[in-house]
C-alpha positions in Angstrom: 14.5 42.0 25.4 12.1 40.4 22.9 10.5 43.3 21.1 7.1 42.8 19.7 6.7 43.2 16.0 3.5 44.9 14.8 1.4 42.5 12.9 -2.1 42.7 11.3 -1.9 39.0 10.2 -4.9 37.0 11.4 -4.2 33.9 13.4 -4.4 30.5 11.7 -7.6 28.9 12.9 -7.8 25.5 14.6 -5.2 25.9 17.4 -2.0 25.1 15.5 0.8 23.5 17.5 4.3 22.8 16.3 4.5 19.0 16.2 7.5 17.9 14.2 10.8 18.6 12.5 11.7 16.2 9.6 15.2 15.1 8.7 16.0 12.5 6.0 18.4 9.7 7.1 20.5 7.3 5.1 20.7 4.3 7.5 18.2 3.9 10.4 20.5 1.3 12.0 22.9 4.2 12.6 20.6 7.1 13.1 18.0 5.5 15.4 20.6 4.4 18.0 22.2 7.8 17.9 19.0 9.6 18.8 17.7 6.9 21.2 20.7 5.4 22.9 23.0 8.4 22.9 20.6 11.4 22.9 18.0 9.8 25.1 14.9 10.1 22.8 12.0 7.6 22.7 10.4 6.2 19.5 6.8 7.0 20.0 5.5 5.9 16.5 6.4 4.7 13.1 4.7 4.9 9.7 5.8 2.4 7.1 4.8 2.8 3.4 6.2 -0.2 1.5 4.0 0.9 -1.5 6.1 4.0 -1.7 9.4 2.6 -0.4 9.9 4.7 2.7 9.4 4.6 6.5 9.1 7.3 9.1 10.2 7.2 12.8 8.9 9.7 15.3 11.0 10.4 18.4 10.7 12.8 21.3 12.2 13.4 24.7 9.8 12.0 27.4 10.2 13.2 31.0 12.8 11.1 32.8 11.2 8.0 34.3 8.1 8.1 32.1 7.5 4.7 30.5 6.2 4.5 27.0 4.0 1.4 26.8 2.6 1.8 23.3 4.0 -0.2 20.3 5.1 2.1 17.5 3.2 1.6 14.3 0.0 0.6 16.0 -3.3 2.5 15.9 -2.8 3.4 19.6 0.6 4.8 18.9 -0.8 6.8 15.9 -3.6 8.2 18.1 -0.9 9.3 20.7 1.5 10.7 18.1 -1.1 12.9 16.3 -2.4 14.3 19.6 0.8 15.3 21.4 1.2 18.8 22.6 5.0 18.6 22.2 7.3 18.3 19.3 8.8 15.2 17.7 11.8 14.6 15.5 10.7 12.8 12.3 13.4 10.7 10.7 12.6 9.7 7.1 14.2 6.7 5.5 13.9 5.8 1.8 14.4 2.1 1.3 17.8 1.1 0.1 19.7 4.3 0.7 21.9 2.5 3.3 23.2 0.2 0.5 24.2 3.1 -1.8 27.8 4.2 -1.1 27.3 7.4 -3.1 24.1 8.4 -1.3 24.6 11.3 1.1 22.1 13.8 2.5 22.8 17.5 2.7 23.1 18.6 6.3 22.9 22.3 5.5 25.3 25.1 6.6 26.8 25.7 3.2 26.2 28.7 0.9 22.6 30.0 1.1 21.4 26.9 3.1 18.5 27.5 5.3 18.6 24.7 7.7 21.2 25.0 10.5 20.9 22.4 13.2 18.8 20.7 15.9 19.9 21.0 19.5 19.7 19.3 22.9 20.0 20.9 26.3 22.1 19.4 29.2 23.3 20.4 32.6 27.0 20.2 31.7 28.2 20.7 28.1 31.8 19.7 28.9 30.8 16.4 30.6 28.2 15.7 27.9 30.7 16.2 25.1 33.2 13.8 26.9 30.4 11.3 27.1 29.5 11.8 23.4 33.1 11.5 22.3 33.5 8.2 24.3 30.4 6.9 22.4 32.1 7.6 19.1 30.4 10.9 18.2 32.5 13.4 16.2 32.3 17.2 16.4 32.1 20.2 14.3 33.0 22.3 17.3 33.9 21.3 20.9 33.0 23.5 23.8 36.3 25.4 24.0 36.9 25.8 20.3 36.0 28.9 18.3 34.9 32.3 19.7 31.8 31.1 21.4 32.9 29.0 24.5 30.7 26.6 26.3 28.6 25.4 23.4 29.4 22.5 21.1 28.2 21.1 17.8 28.3 17.3 17.3 27.6 15.5 14.1 24.9 12.9 13.8 25.4 9.9 11.5 24.2 11.9 8.5 26.4 14.9 9.2 23.6 17.1 10.6 24.8 19.5 13.2 23.5 18.8 16.8 24.1 21.7 19.1 24.8 21.0 22.8 23.5 23.8 25.0 23.9 24.3 28.8 20.8 24.7 31.0 20.9 27.7 33.3 20.1 25.6 36.3 21.5 22.1 37.0 19.5 19.3 38.6 16.1 20.8 37.7 15.4 18.7 34.6 16.3 15.0 35.3 16.9 14.1 31.7 20.5 14.0 30.7 19.5 15.5 27.3 16.3 17.1 26.1 15.5 17.9 22.5 15.5 21.7 22.6 15.5 23.4 19.2 15.4 23.5 15.4 17.3 26.3 13.7 16.4 27.7 10.3 17.7 30.8 8.6 15.2 33.5 7.4 15.6 36.3 4.9 13.2 38.9 6.4 12.0 38.8 10.0 9.3 41.4 9.3 7.7 38.6 7.3 8.7 35.4 9.0 8.1 36.4 12.6 4.4 37.5 12.1 3.9 34.4 9.9 4.9 32.0 12.8 3.0 34.1 15.3 0.0 33.4 13.1 0.6 29.8 13.8 0.3 30.4 17.6 4.0 30.7 18.3 5.5 33.3 20.8 8.8 35.1 20.6 10.4 34.2 23.9 13.8 35.7 23.2 15.5 37.7 20.5 19.1 38.8 20.4 21.0 41.1 18.0 24.6 40.0 17.6 25.6 42.9 15.2 25.7 41.2 11.9 22.9 38.7 12.6 19.9 38.3 14.9 18.3 35.2 16.5 14.6 34.9 17.2 13.5 32.1 19.5 9.8 31.0 19.2 7.9 28.6 21.3 4.7 26.8 20.6 1.8 27.2 23.0 2.4 24.1 25.0 5.9 25.4 25.8 4.9 28.9 26.8 4.2 30.1 30.3 1.2 32.4 29.8 1.9 34.3 33.0 5.1 35.7 31.6 5.4 38.7 29.3 8.4 37.6 27.4 8.8 40.9 25.7 9.5 42.6 29.1 12.3 40.3 30.1 16.0 41.2 30.0 18.1 39.1 27.7 19.7 37.3 30.6 16.2 36.5 32.0 14.9 35.4 28.6 18.0 33.2 28.0 17.7 31.6 31.4 14.0 30.7 30.9 14.6 29.5 27.4 17.3 27.1 28.5 15.0 25.6 31.1 12.1 24.8 28.7 11.6 21.1 28.4 10.1 21.2 24.9 11.9 22.5 21.8 11.9 26.0 20.4 12.2 27.2 16.8 15.3 29.3 16.3 15.1 31.7 13.3 18.4 33.3 12.3 18.5 36.4 10.3 21.7 37.5 8.6 21.3 41.3 8.4 21.0 42.7 4.9 19.5 39.6 3.2 16.0 41.3 3.4 17.3 44.1 1.1 18.6 41.7 -1.6 15.7 40.9 -4.0 17.7 38.0 -5.5 18.6 36.3 -2.3 16.9 33.0 -1.4 17.7 30.3 1.1 17.8 26.7 0.0 14.9 24.9 1.8 16.2 21.4 2.0 14.1 19.9 -0.8 16.1 20.9 -3.8 17.5 18.1 -6.0 20.9 17.2 -4.8 20.6 19.2 -1.6 17.9 17.2 0.2 18.2 17.1 4.0 15.8 18.8 6.3 12.4 18.3 4.7 9.8 20.3 6.7 8.4 21.2 10.0 4.8 20.3 10.8 1.8 21.7 12.7 -1.2 19.9 14.1 -4.6 21.7 13.6 -8.2 20.9 14.5 -9.3 20.9 10.9 -6.9 21.0 7.9 -9.4 22.4 5.5 -10.4 25.4 7.6 -6.8 26.0 8.7 -5.7 26.0 5.1 -8.4 28.6 4.3 -6.7 31.0 6.8 -3.2 29.9 5.7 -4.1 30.8 2.1 -4.7 34.4 3.3 -1.1 34.6 4.4 -0.1 34.7 0.7 2.8 32.3 0.5 1.0 29.4 -1.3 1.0 25.6 -1.0 3.3 22.8 -2.1 0.3 20.5 -1.7 -3.3 21.5 -1.1 -5.4 19.3 1.3 -7.1 17.4 -1.6 -4.0 17.3 -3.8 -2.0 14.1 -4.5 -2.9 10.7 -3.2 -3.1 11.5 0.5 -6.2 13.5 1.1 -6.7 15.7 4.1 -3.0 16.5 4.4 -1.4 19.8 3.2 2.0 21.4 2.8 2.1 25.1 3.0 5.1 27.4 2.2 6.5 29.9 4.7 8.0 33.3 3.5 11.4 31.6 2.8 9.9 28.6 1.0 10.3 26.1 3.8 7.6 23.5 3.8 5.1 23.3 6.6 3.1 20.1 6.9 -0.5 20.7 8.1 -1.9 17.6 9.8 -5.3 17.0 11.5 -5.1 16.7 15.2 -5.9 13.0 15.9 -4.5 12.0 12.5 -6.0 10.7 9.3 -5.9 7.4 7.5 -2.4 7.5 6.1 -2.4 4.2 4.3 0.6 2.9 6.1 1.3 -0.7 6.9 0.0 -1.0 10.4 1.6 -3.0 13.2 -0.8 -5.2 15.1 -1.4 -4.3 18.7 0.3 -6.9 20.9 
């Protein structure tokens, strides 16, 4: 049962919705086909910044059969991207990394690392893993390995872990795979859970495994407002979670870390350990949203008027993860636009 944590934290204004998870990639010619051809995602937009030598791809799982007619990189695709109610996977490529044999991004899951994995749901984990293996995908864990049977962890081209999770009901979601979660470790749930609830997220399941607990949070577009998730049994919550089409944010707490004043998770942006960069939220107005975010007390990596890109902010969460705060509808990013065909 998802117990409610008492919180006096005021909600962030401007209807925040979880819009992205960002991963750095070394070679887009490997990573883009992995997520599109193998995992079934669609590129809905790109932002290219030759003046700063990097490019971004935004991918999401569209409902099976839905055709995406916009051209990534155009104004129309930008308008769509910065207005979506769902969540995209942002892949960031710094020009030239694919030519550097020594370049390798840090996928997480080592000592004190915060980022854990992304995940995709499917009807049949075993059949899916056979399909992935035939496509040349390698695994950290196959479904029958380890103590937890029936789930798997594949590697993407950069070594990030990709969890493969079984849906509770087959043949209800037509997509073979759907992007279903981002996992990050947290030090103290009494701080992190109210923080993300202030961003409009709802705890739809939590589970205590003895030495660690998982909290699963969904953004408003992924929540059924007719359901009191805190009243569900764990089996009921797990079943409903597995049938959500959009992704959830999984926050993992290793018990006892909250009592260690010196403990701190790596946030994915430390020199030599760069990998997962941030998650992002759309808001109606960045400046007024940041006024309320400032009251949460965890500070900013970039204020809205800081740096060269005005109207865009990066806030810190209680563990020091970066949260990009973006205006719903977008801003003038200064990217090299693609002409509309």
